[in-house]
C-alpha positions in Angstrom: -81.9 -24.5 -10.6 -82.3 -28.0 -11.6 -78.5 -28.2 -12.4 -77.6 -27.0 -8.8 -80.1 -29.5 -7.3 -78.5 -32.3 -9.4 -75.0 -31.2 -8.4 -75.8 -31.1 -4.7 -77.5 -34.5 -4.7 -74.2 -36.3 -6.0 -72.6 -38.6 -3.5 -70.0 -36.9 -1.3 -67.3 -39.1 -2.8 -67.7 -37.4 -6.0 -67.2 -33.9 -4.7 -63.5 -34.2 -4.4 -62.8 -35.4 -7.9 -65.0 -32.6 -9.3 -63.4 -30.0 -7.1 -59.8 -31.2 -8.1 -60.8 -31.4 -11.8 -62.2 -28.0 -11.8 -59.2 -26.5 -10.0 -57.0 -28.2 -12.6 -59.0 -26.7 -15.3 -58.7 -23.2 -13.8 -55.1 -23.3 -13.3 -54.6 -24.8 -16.8 -56.6 -21.8 -18.3 -54.7 -19.2 -16.2 -51.3 -20.8 -17.4 -52.8 -21.0 -21.2 -53.8 -17.4 -21.0 -50.5 -16.1 -19.6 -48.7 -18.1 -22.5 -50.9 -16.6 -25.2 -50.6 -13.0 -23.8 -46.7 -13.6 -23.9 -46.7 -14.9 -27.5 -48.8 -12.1 -28.8 -45.9 -9.9 -27.8 -43.3 -11.9 -29.6 -41.9 -10.9 -33.0 -42.3 -14.5 -34.1 -45.6 -14.8 -36.2 -48.3 -16.4 -34.0 -51.4 -18.2 -34.9 -54.4 -17.6 -32.4 -55.3 -21.0 -30.5 -58.4 -22.4 -28.8 -58.3 -23.4 -25.1 -57.4 -27.2 -24.5 -57.1 -27.9 -28.2 -54.8 -25.3 -29.5 -54.6 -24.7 -33.3 -58.0 -25.6 -35.0 -56.3 -28.2 -37.1 -55.5 -30.4 -34.2 -59.4 -30.8 -33.7 -59.2 -33.8 -36.1 -56.6 -35.8 -34.1 -57.8 -39.4 -34.1 -59.5 -39.2 -37.6 -56.2 -38.7 -39.4 -52.4 -38.7 -38.4 -51.9 -37.1 -35.1 -49.2 -34.7 -36.3 -48.6 -35.2 -40.1 -51.8 -33.7 -41.5 -52.3 -30.8 -39.1 -48.6 -29.7 -39.4 -48.6 -30.0 -43.2 -51.7 -27.7 -43.4 -50.1 -25.2 -41.1 -46.9 -25.4 -43.1 -48.7 -24.9 -46.5 -50.8 -22.0 -45.2 -47.8 -20.0 -44.1 -45.5 -20.0 -47.1 -44.3 -16.4 -46.7 -43.0 -17.0 -43.2 -39.5 -18.4 -42.0 -41.3 -19.7 -38.9 -44.6 -19.7 -37.2 -45.8 -20.1 -33.6 -49.0 -22.0 -32.7 -50.3 -24.0 -29.7 -50.8 -27.9 -29.4 -53.3 -28.0 -26.6 -51.9 -25.7 -24.0 -48.2 -26.0 -25.2 -46.8 -23.4 -27.4 -44.5 -24.6 -30.2 -42.5 -22.9 -33.0 -42.6 -24.5 -36.6 -39.4 -23.7 -38.5 -40.1 -23.7 -42.3 -36.8 -22.6 -44.0 -33.8 -25.1 -44.3 -31.4 -22.4 -43.6 -32.9 -21.4 -40.3 -33.2 -25.2 -39.4 -29.6 -25.7 -40.1 -28.7 -22.7 -38.1 -30.7 -23.8 -35.0 -30.0 -27.7 -35.1 -26.5 -27.6 -36.3 -24.8 -24.3 -35.3 -26.7 -23.6 -32.3 -27.2 -27.1 -31.4 -25.9 -26.3 -27.8 -28.6 -23.8 -27.2 -31.6 -25.9 -28.4 -30.1 -29.2 -26.9 -32.9 -31.2 -25.5 -35.3 -33.3 -27.5 -39.0 -32.6 -26.9 -39.6 -35.6 -24.5 -38.8 -34.5 -20.8 -37.9 -37.1 -18.2 -40.0 -37.1 -15.0 -38.7 -35.1 -12.1 -35.6 -36.9 -10.3 -35.7 -39.9 -12.6 -32.0 -40.1 -13.5 -32.1 -43.2 -15.4 -35.0 -42.1 -17.7 -33.1 -38.6 -18.2 -30.0 -40.5 -19.3 -32.2 -42.9 -21.4 -33.7 -40.0 -23.2 -30.5 -38.0 -23.6 -32.0 -35.4 -21.4 -29.3 -34.9 -18.9 -28.7 -31.1 -18.0 -24.9 -31.8 -18.5 -24.1 -31.8 -22.2 -20.9 -33.5 -21.3 -23.0 -36.5 -20.1 -24.7 -36.7 -23.5 -21.4 -36.3 -25.3 -20.0 -39.2 -23.2 -22.9 -41.4 -24.0 -22.8 -40.7 -27.8 -19.0 -41.1 -27.7 -19.4 -44.6 -26.0 -22.1 -45.8 -28.2 -20.7 -44.5 -31.5 -18.4 -47.6 -32.2 -21.5 -49.8 -31.8 -23.1 -48.0 -34.8 -19.9 -48.0 -37.1 -20.8 -49.7 -40.3 -17.4 -51.4 -40.4 -18.3 -53.2 -37.3 -20.7 -55.2 -39.3 -18.1 -56.8 -41.7 -16.8 -60.5 -41.4 -18.4 -62.5 -38.7 -20.9 -59.8 -37.7 -22.4 -59.9 -41.2 -22.7 -63.6 -41.0 -25.2 -63.2 -38.2 -27.2 -60.9 -40.6 -27.0 -63.3 -43.4 -28.4 -65.9 -40.9 -31.4 -63.7 -40.4 -31.8 -63.2 -44.2 -32.0 -67.0 -44.4 -34.8 -66.9 -41.8 -36.6 -64.3 -43.7 -36.3 -66.1 -47.0 -37.7 -69.4 -45.5 -40.8 -67.4 -44.3 -41.3 -65.6 -47.6 -41.0 -68.8 -49.7 -43.2 -70.8 -47.3 -45.9 -68.1 -47.7 -45.4 -67.9 -51.4 -45.9 -71.8 -51.8 -49.1 -71.7 -49.7 -50.4 -69.0 -51.6 -50.5 -66.4 -48.8 -49.8 -62.8 -49.2 -46.6 -61.4 -47.3 -47.0 -58.6 -44.8 -43.8 -56.9 -45.5 -44.1 -54.8 -42.3 -44.0 -57.9 -40.2 -41.4 -59.4 -42.3 -38.9 -56.2 -41.8 -39.8 -55.8 -38.2 -38.7 -59.3 -37.3 -35.6 -59.2 -39.6 -34.4 -55.8 -38.0 -35.1 -56.6 -34.5 -33.6 -60.1 -34.7 -30.5 -58.6 -36.5 -30.0 -55.8 -34.0 -30.5 -58.0 -30.9 -28.2 -60.7 -32.4 -25.4 -58.2 -33.1 -25.6 -56.1 -29.9 -27.0 -58.4 -27.3 -25.7 -61.8 -28.7 -29.2 -63.2 -28.9 -30.2 -65.8 -31.4 -33.8 -65.3 -31.8 -35.9 -66.3 -34.8 -39.1 -64.2 -34.5 -40.4 -65.8 -37.6 -40.8 -69.1 -35.8 -41.5 -67.8 -32.3 -42.1 -64.3 -31.1 -40.1 -63.9 -27.9 -40.4 -61.8 -24.9 -38.2 -59.0 -26.5 -40.1 -59.0 -29.8 -43.4 -58.7 -28.0 -42.2 -56.0 -25.8 -40.9 -53.8 -28.7 -43.9 -54.4 -30.9 -46.2 -53.3 -28.0 -44.0 -50.1 -27.4 -43.9 -48.9 -31.0 -47.6 -49.9 -32.0 -49.8 -46.7 -32.3 -52.9 -46.5 -30.0 -55.1 -44.3 -28.1 -53.2 -45.0 -24.9 -50.0 -43.6 -26.6 -51.6 -40.5 -27.6 -52.8 -39.8 -24.0 -49.5 -40.8 -22.5 -47.7 -38.4 -24.9 -50.1 -35.7 -23.9 -49.2 -36.4 -20.3 -45.5 -36.3 -21.3 -45.9 -32.9 -22.6 -48.4 -31.2 -20.4 -48.2 -32.9 -17.1 -44.4 -32.9 -16.2 -43.5 -32.5 -12.7 -46.7 -33.9 -11.2 -45.5 -36.9 -9.2 -49.0 -38.5 -9.0 -49.2 -38.6 -12.7 -45.6 -39.9 -13.6 -47.0 -43.5 -13.9 -48.9 -42.1 -16.9 -45.8 -41.0 -18.7 -45.1 -42.0 -22.4 -42.3 -44.2 -21.1 -43.5 -45.9 -18.0 -41.5 -47.3 -15.0 -42.6 -50.6 -16.2 -40.9 -50.2 -19.5 -37.6 -49.2 -17.7 -37.8 -52.3 -15.3 -38.4 -54.7 -18.2 -35.4 -53.3 -20.1 -33.3 -53.0 -17.2 -34.2 -56.8 -16.2 -33.1 -57.7 -19.7 -29.8 -55.9 -19.4 -29.0 -57.3 -16.0 -29.7 -60.7 -17.1 -27.5 -60.4 -20.2 -24.6 -58.8 -18.1 -24.7 -61.4 -15.5 -24.5 -64.2 -18.1 -21.6 -62.5 -19.8 -19.8 -61.9 -16.7 -20.0 -65.7 -15.8 -18.9 -66.9 -19.2 -16.3 -64.0 -19.8 -16.7 -64.4 -23.5 -15.6 -61.5 -25.6 -18.1 -60.3 -28.1 -17.4 -56.5 -28.5 -21.1 -55.8 -28.3 -23.2 -53.6 -26.2 -23.0 -56.1 -23.2 -19.2 -56.0 -23.3 -19.3 -52.1 -23.3 -21.5 -52.0 -20.3 -19.3 -54.5 -18.4 -16.0 -52.6 -19.3 -17.8 -49.4 -18.0 -18.9 -51.1 -15.0 -15.2 -52.2 -14.2 -13.6 -48.7 -15.0 -13.2 -45.9 -12.4 -16.0 -43.4 -12.7 -13.6 -40.4 -13.1 -11.8 -42.1 -15.8 -14.7 -42.2 -18.5 -17.8 -40.7 -17.1 -19.0 -37.4 -15.9 -18.5 -37.0 -12.2 -21.9 -35.6 -11.6 -23.5 -39.1 -12.4 -23.7 -42.3 -10.4 -21.9 -45.1 -12.1 -24.8 -47.5 -12.0 -27.1 -44.9 -13.3 -24.7 -43.9 -16.1 -24.3 -47.6 -17.1 -27.9 -48.4 -17.1 -28.8 -45.1 -18.7 -26.5 -45.8 -21.5 -27.8 -49.4 -22.0 -31.4 -48.3 -21.9 -30.6 -45.4 -24.3 -29.3 -47.9 -26.8 -32.3 -50.4 -26.3 -34.7 -47.4 -26.6 -33.0 -46.0 -29.7 -31.3 -49.1 -31.3 -34.2 -51.6 -30.7 -37.4 -49.7 -30.3 -36.9 -46.5 -32.4 -34.2 -48.0 -34.7 -36.5 -51.1 -35.5 -39.5 -48.9 -36.1 -37.6 -46.6 -38.4 -36.0 -49.4 -40.5 -38.9 -51.6 -40.8 -40.9 -48.4 -41.9 -38.3 -47.6 -44.4 -38.2 -51.1 -45.7 -42.0 -51.5 -46.0 -42.5 -48.2 -47.8 -39.7 -48.8 -50.1 -41.0 -52.3 -50.9 -44.5 -50.7 -51.4 -43.2 -48.1 -53.9 -41.0 -50.6 -55.8 -44.1 -52.9 -56.1 -45.6 -50.1 -58.0 -42.6 -49.6 -60.1 -41.3 -52.8 -61.6 -38.8 -50.8 -63.8 -36.8 -49.8 -60.7 -37.0 -53.4 -59.4 -35.4 -54.4 -62.6 -32.6 -51.9 -62.1 -32.1 -53.0 -58.6 -31.9 -56.7 -59.8 -29.4 -55.9 -62.5 -27.3 -53.8 -60.0 -27.2 -56.5 -57.4 -26.0 -59.1 -60.3 -23.3 -56.7 -61.4 -22.0 -55.8 -57.9 -22.2 -59.6 -56.9 -20.0 -60.4 -59.9 -17.7 -57.4 -59.0 -17.2 -58.9 -55.5 -17.1 -62.5 -56.7 -20.2 -63.1 -54.6 -23.2 -65.4 -54.9 -25.4 -63.6 -52.4 -25.7 -60.1 -50.8 -22.6 -59.7 -48.6 -21.3 -57.0 -46.5 -19.4 -55.6 -49.5 -22.2 -56.0 -52.0 -24.8 -54.3 -49.7 -22.4 -51.2 -49.3 -22.1 -51.0 -53.2 -25.7 -50.9 -54.2 -25.8 -47.3 -55.1 -29.2 -47.2 -56.9 -30.7 -49.1 -54.2 -29.3 -46.6 -51.7 -31.1 -43.9 -53.9 -34.3 -45.7 -53.5 -34.1 -45.8 -49.9 -33.3 -42.2 -49.5 -36.2 -41.1 -51.8 -38.4 -43.2 -49.7 -37.1 -41.6 -46.6 -38.0 -38.2 -48.4 -41.5 -39.1 -49.1 -42.1 -41.1 -45.9 -39.6 -39.7 -43.1 -40.1 -41.9 -40.1 -39.4 -38.9 -37.8 -41.9 -36.5 -39.5 -41.5 -33.9 -36.7 -38.1 -33.2 -35.2 -38.4 -31.4 -31.9 -35.9 -29.5 -29.7 -36.3 -27.6 -26.5 -34.4 -24.5 -25.9 -32.0 -24.8 -23.2 -31.1 -21.1 -23.0 -32.1 -17.8 -24.5 -30.7 -17.1 -27.9 -31.0 -15.3 -31.2 -29.9 -17.3 -34.4 -27.3 -15.3 -36.3 -28.6 -13.3 -39.2 -32.1 -13.0 -37.7 -34.1 -11.0 -35.1 -35.9 -13.9 -33.9 -35.4 -14.4 -30.0 -35.9 -17.8 -28.6 -36.3 -18.3 -24.8 -35.2 -21.1 -22.6 -38.0 -23.9 -22.4 -39.6 -23.1 -25.8 -40.2 -26.0 -28.0 -39.1 -26.0 -31.6 -40.5 -28.3 -34.2 -39.4 -29.0 -37.8 -41.9 -30.8 -40.2 -39.7 -33.0 -42.3 -42.7 -34.4 -44.3 -43.8 -31.0 -45.4 -40.4 -29.7 -46.3 -39.7 -32.9 -48.3 -42.9 -32.1 -50.3 -42.3 -28.6 -50.9 -41.8 -27.9 -54.7 -39.4 -25.0 -53.7 -36.9 -27.8 -52.7 -37.9 -30.7 -54.6 -39.3 -30.7 -58.2 -42.4 -32.7 -58.6 -42.2 -33.6 -54.9 -44.9 -36.2 -54.7 -43.3 -38.4 -57.3 -41.1 -41.4 -56.4 -37.9 -40.6 -58.4 -34.8 -42.3 -57.0 -32.7 -40.6 -59.6 -33.1 -37.2 -57.8 -30.6 -38.6 -55.3 -28.0 -39.5 -57.9 -24.9 -37.4 -57.1 -25.1 -35.9 -60.7 -28.6 -34.5 -60.0 -28.3 -33.2 -56.5 -28.1 -29.4 -55.7 -27.5 -27.6 -52.5 -31.1 -26.6 -52.2 -32.3 -30.1 -51.9 -29.4 -31.4 -49.9 -30.0 -28.8 -47.2 -33.8 -29.6 -47.3 -33.3 -33.4 -46.8 -34.0 -34.4 -43.2 -34.7 -38.0 -43.5 -32.3 -39.0 -40.7 -32.4 -35.9 -38.7 -30.2 -32.7 -38.5 -27.1 -31.7 -36.6 -25.2 -33.5 -34.0 -28.2 -35.2 -32.6 -29.3 -36.7 -35.8 -29.7 -40.7 -35.8 -26.4 -42.2 -35.1 -27.4 -45.5 -36.5 -28.7 -44.2 -40.0 -25.9 -45.9 -41.8 -26.5 -49.4 -39.9 -30.1 -48.9 -40.8 -29.4 -48.3 -44.4 -27.2 -51.4 -44.5 -29.8 -53.6 -43.0 -32.4 -52.3 -45.3 -30.2 -52.7 -48.4 -29.4 -56.3 -47.4 -33.0 -57.2 -47.1 -34.3 -55.5 -50.1 -31.4 -56.5 -52.3 -31.8 -60.2 -51.3 -35.5 -60.0 -51.9 -35.7 -58.2 -55.1 -32.8 -60.3 -56.4 -34.8 -63.5 -56.0 -38.4 -62.2 -56.6 -40.5 -59.7 -58.4 -42.7 -57.9 -55.8 -46.2 -57.1 -56.8 -48.7 -55.1 -54.8 -51.6 -56.9 -53.1 -53.2 -54.5 -50.6 -51.9 -51.0 -52.0 -52.3 -50.5 -55.6 -51.6 -46.7 -55.6 -49.0 -44.6 -53.8 -49.8 -44.0 -50.2 -50.5 -40.5 -49.1 -51.0 -38.7 -45.7 -54.6 -40.0 -45.4 -53.3 -43.6 -45.4 -51.3 -42.9 -42.2 -52.2 -44.4 -38.9 -54.6 -41.7 -37.1 -53.0 -42.5 -33.6 -49.5 -42.3 -34.6 -47.2 -39.4 -34.1 -44.9 -40.5 -37.0 -45.6 -41.8 -40.5 -47.0 -45.2 -40.0 -49.4 -46.9 -42.6 -52.7 -47.8 -40.9 -53.3 -50.9 -42.9 -51.0 -54.0 -43.5 -48.8 -53.6 -46.6 -49.6 -57.0 -48.4 -47.4 -58.0 -51.2 -47.0 -61.0 -53.7 -43.7 -62.3 -54.8 -43.0 -64.1 -58.1 -39.6 -66.0 -58.4 -37.3 -64.6 -61.0 -37.2 -68.0 -62.7 -40.9 -67.6 -63.6 -40.2 -64.0 -64.9 -37.9 -65.6 -67.7 -40.9 -67.4 -69.2 
């Protein structure tokens, strides 16, 4: 009775929000109940959920990694299953556990599970293109075809690699200054600035030095990729509140993000159009597309302005934001592991010396970076232990049954692959928690581990810039380890899942990774 009196004594202005909130809750519960009933009838193994939270392991979101720890526990507790369905909040997802099934769906049935897990707001054509979510597969193929030359590693030879060497010089100055001042080096920030400046220099013809001054682009990208509660809430809205116009401003990728990147692109295009210089970079590509007849290169369903802007934004999102986060994560985790294993540093240093002599070089050149095979093994082993995209997602775009199975997937269902757990499964990798670069030596590889490795994605939609990322990482680490021995300052043991950021969807360390460097000249004494 006291409760009712309190309720009716509330100010009238609060009635509407309470009514709307209650109505949303009821509708959400009805939708949730209907989904649960449907999944109980499915032949896919199903784990019972709780309303609003979903599977019980997601109760801990915010105290450990948002996805890595919950998915890993679900993966390990269902060893006898090829796949298993469960709920994240009110969203049903299917976790694939077996590499053969993953290969079937992500590669052979690629066109049936085409979309990634983030849907664009209704009628937002530019964001749809930006996320590669066009309903027309031909549009996505045209986008990928147009951007593929940008990610060819051969493009980075000659003058282009001179730009990367310039960024290495900036990095070296920063590291040496910190060493002389007795300060530890935050390898995450070092890698982030090197990768972003290298990518923006090569693709946008900018000449930033983020070690001296963090420009507008650096601040934008840093803010975009840094974990936080607001990112978790926006991602929740992206997954569960699609199609509600009033809530589209609360999407994971906001209109403000789009306008900021559009402004950057338009400014660069205008400047290039006035100078008419030829750089063979992203801006030149967009100008050429703008000047071409729509029917010649692009899908007739789409407007030329949207196509061009969507293509440019797709690159900025993938190349600058996601690409930078992926490569700086790969570099920082690799340096972390190498700091704990001086014997592997010694092998890299020796390899760099031998390859530099082979190519008659005095520094890490394009040819040297591509010939550092043991360093490449270290990078791939790091990507196995700490895959940047720990959860690969696909949305079914039509009903289908994978060949050789009786599992039936329906249009709209979300599929997840937990790369982190597969990479640490002893069924596929012996002694899986150990950092062992030699497992990626061609002589030691077997088909089982090759199929299970998902460090850079799987199928036609895997990361198109992975080879460029490996080239940048090899150049940075090869240059650093050739000159210094790296020693741990902040992390003296190998990081595990409980060292990951609690408000990140991927594998991001929650604390700064600090290292000390000792010049190789000192090591000789």
